[in-house]
C-alpha positions, 0 to 999 in steps of 0.5 A: 580593675574594672572592665572598660565600658564598650560603646553600644554601637559596637553591638549593633547588627550593622557592625557585626560581621555576617557571611556574604550571601552567594549571588542569585540566592536572593533572587526568585527561583525560576519555575522548573519545566515539566517533562511534557513541555521538554518533550515538545521542545525537543520533538522533531517537526514533520518537515524536519523528519522528512528531510532526515529519512530516505522515504519521506512519502511514508512519514505521517503526522503522528510519526514525530511522537514516537520514541525513535521516529527514524527507526519507525519510518525505516520500518514503514519504508521496508519492503513487504511491511504490513501497516498498522490498522488505521483505526488505532488513532480513532476515538470511536470504537471499531466498526461502530459506524456499521451498527445500523447497516443491515447485513445481507444473508449468506449466499452459497457459491454457484458451484454448490448451488449446482448440486441441488442442495437448496431445492432438496432442503426446501422440499424437506422444510415443507415436509417438516412444516406439515408434520405434527408436534408429536411427530416433531418431538419423536423425530427429535428424540430419535433422529434419522440420518440420510434424509438428503442424499446427493449423488457422489459424482455431483459432489465430486464435480462441485468441489474438484471441477467447478469450484471457483477461487474466492477473491482474496486480498493481497499481502498487506491489504488490511480491512477498514470500515467501509472498504466493501462499499468502495468501487473496485477499479480492477479493470480500469487503467490510469490514462485510459479515458472511457466514453462516459468520462470524455462526454462528461469532460466535453471531449469528442468521442470517436476514432480521432478522440485520442488527438484531443488532449485531456484538460489536466495536461497543462497542469501536468506540464507545469507541475510534473507527472503524477508521483503515484504512477512513475512508469505512466506514459502521458503524451505531451508530457513524457511521450510524443504527441499523436501524429498530425497534432501540434503544441500550443494553447489553441483549440486542440493544442497540446500545450507547451512541452516541459523542457529545461534551459537548454531545450532538453525534455525534463520528464521523458522523450516528449519529441520522439527523437530517441532511437528505440531499443531494438534487437537490430541496434544491439551488437552481438559479441563474439562468444566461443560456443565450442563444447568444453567437454564430451561424455564418454560412451557406454561402449568405451567404458565397457571396453576399458572395464574388460581390459582391466579384468584381462590385465588382472 
């Protein structure tokens, strides 16, 4: 029997079954984030890192880019840790700025100059300049020793009696470019005002100069003492003002003492009311100072040995 004729609409693509596409497949693919952008998004900020560590004062700007920023800050805050030289992050080469600076010649120490070696070498150099070329060639082929003879006692005194210790840096004090040109303030102490500084600031100079406050006292009373010098005593801030002076904003006044809501000083004994810690205020405890043992004398030991020998 002939097969039945199928209508052509049955074979149209719309009528044929097709698997459903998963959702989102037809949408455009989002660009994948690079590792560099991912690191920047997950990186801590300097403020966040300072809140997480115990020593926020050692945190620097580039510490957040380390693999383990917390461990790095902990190592930097450890006692007697030697810091990394500061030129590691500079783009220019090390000591490139000293290329045009003339280096002074080496100068012998004073204890070596006292031996007279410089005068002896100068006289020997004059004799060498007066010699002919033939004599110089003969001296080079057959050199002679013992030209400079220094007394042994002078050499001994120079290195064992008059030798001075050179200036050395402390542990962790690294060299950086231009360090030798900085002023050394070893004899200067924070808080002590010299006469030159008082004159430059317009402050009086004389026996009663300490009764005039420095111009930065008002700012310290407002913002607090300098954090780099926690043990520094500053009158009008954490120490009492001199006798005969008063607080206030008039000429020669010592500002306003920093106190809290209840009137207690914020930074120290600014009013001088606390009692000094003297030995008279300390109470001695009753301590038993009797000896808890005595050493036997040699005579008793000898008598005991004689008794033992007689008993044997």
